[in-house]
BALOBA-1460 file (C-alpha; in Angstrom, 3 decimals):
// residues 63
<rec num="1" residu="m" x="-0.058" y="-0.018" z="0.074"/>
<rec num="2" residu="g" x="1.341" y="3.355" z="-1.045"/>
<rec num="3" residu="k" x="2.069" y="6.273" z="1.273"/>
<rec num="4" residu="n" x="-1.248" y="8.236" z="0.691"/>
<rec num="5" residu="e" x="-3.148" y="5.288" z="-0.522"/>
<rec num="6" residu="q" x="-6.456" y="4.709" z="1.439"/>
<rec num="7" residu="v" x="-8.098" y="1.418" z="1.571"/>
<rec num="8" residu="i" x="-11.824" y="1.211" z="1.626"/>
<rec num="9" residu="h" x="-13.162" y="-1.446" z="4.158"/>
<rec num="10" residu="v" x="-16.634" y="-2.751" z="4.623"/>
<rec num="11" residu="k" x="-17.712" y="-1.994" z="8.120"/>
<rec num="12" residu="a" x="-19.081" y="-5.020" z="9.878"/>
<rec num="13" residu="k" x="-19.797" y="-3.340" z="13.249"/>
<rec num="14" residu="k" x="-19.193" y="-0.167" z="15.158"/>
<rec num="15" residu="s" x="-19.036" y="0.041" z="18.990"/>
<rec num="16" residu="w" x="-21.631" y="2.422" z="20.510"/>
<rec num="17" residu="w" x="-19.439" y="2.396" z="23.647"/>
<rec num="18" residu="n" x="-16.170" y="3.744" z="22.520"/>
<rec num="19" residu="g" x="-16.618" y="4.258" z="18.597"/>
<rec num="20" residu="r" x="-14.213" y="1.514" z="17.486"/>
<rec num="21" residu="v" x="-15.099" y="-0.071" z="14.246"/>
<rec num="22" residu="t" x="-14.218" y="-3.492" z="12.768"/>
<rec num="23" residu="a" x="-14.285" y="-4.426" z="9.044"/>
<rec num="24" residu="l" x="-15.370" y="-7.735" z="7.467"/>
<rec num="25" residu="c" x="-11.637" y="-8.536" z="7.087"/>
<rec num="26" residu="g" x="-10.905" y="-8.053" z="10.842"/>
<rec num="27" residu="w" x="-9.295" y="-4.445" z="10.417"/>
<rec num="28" residu="t" x="-10.141" y="-2.341" z="13.447"/>
<rec num="29" residu="a" x="-9.723" y="1.415" z="14.276"/>
<rec num="30" residu="e" x="-10.303" y="3.568" z="17.166"/>
<rec num="31" residu="a" x="-12.693" y="6.393" z="16.902"/>
<rec num="32" residu="g" x="-11.238" y="9.480" z="15.044"/>
<rec num="33" residu="e" x="-8.635" y="7.056" z="13.137"/>
<rec num="34" residu="y" x="-10.747" y="6.324" z="10.207"/>
<rec num="35" residu="e" x="-13.054" y="8.030" z="7.706"/>
<rec num="36" residu="t" x="-16.443" y="7.130" z="6.942"/>
<rec num="37" residu="d" x="-17.378" y="5.821" z="3.549"/>
<rec num="38" residu="t" x="-20.419" y="8.164" z="3.211"/>
<rec num="39" residu="w" x="-19.336" y="9.560" z="-0.282"/>
<rec num="40" residu="y" x="-18.101" y="6.189" z="-1.596"/>
<rec num="41" residu="p" x="-21.440" y="5.087" z="-3.269"/>
<rec num="42" residu="f" x="-21.310" y="8.444" z="-5.387"/>
<rec num="43" residu="g" x="-17.857" y="7.869" z="-6.658"/>
<rec num="44" residu="f" x="-15.938" y="10.499" z="-4.460"/>
<rec num="45" residu="w" x="-13.612" y="8.092" z="-2.977"/>
<rec num="46" residu="s" x="-10.118" y="7.924" z="-4.115"/>
<rec num="47" residu="g" x="-8.830" y="4.947" z="-2.214"/>
<rec num="48" residu="r" x="-8.979" y="1.228" z="-3.425"/>
<rec num="49" residu="k" x="-11.316" y="-1.528" z="-2.030"/>
<rec num="50" residu="c" x="-9.918" y="-3.847" z="0.414"/>
<rec num="51" residu="p" x="-9.735" y="-7.356" z="-1.408"/>
<rec num="52" residu="a" x="-10.468" y="-9.279" z="1.701"/>
<rec num="53" residu="c" x="-13.688" y="-7.397" z="2.554"/>
<rec num="54" residu="q" x="-14.842" y="-7.499" z="-1.052"/>
<rec num="55" residu="r" x="-14.379" y="-11.284" z="-1.181"/>
<rec num="56" residu="i" x="-16.156" y="-11.855" z="2.216"/>
<rec num="57" residu="k" x="-18.970" y="-9.477" z="1.206"/>
<rec num="58" residu="r" x="-19.540" y="-11.432" z="-2.206"/>
<rec num="59" residu="e" x="-19.728" y="-14.781" z="-0.285"/>
<rec num="60" residu="g" x="-22.357" y="-13.260" z="1.967"/>
<rec num="61" residu="g" x="-20.151" y="-13.544" z="5.042"/>
<rec num="62" residu="r" x="-20.536" y="-11.540" z="8.081"/>
<rec num="63" residu="r" x="-18.389" y="-10.834" z="11.099"/>
């Protein structure tokens, strides 16, 4: 992954207690250390998709 390259993960769950998110692939981030994918469906995201998250999503998997 390049220095400025961002990866788009598929969010599996978010903790209401501390804001920590977990992606389908197991990637986690604390509150404030990630960006939401709000504009991604509209094509305004400049990162690449996480291959592991995309594969799990295609196979109907959940975390």
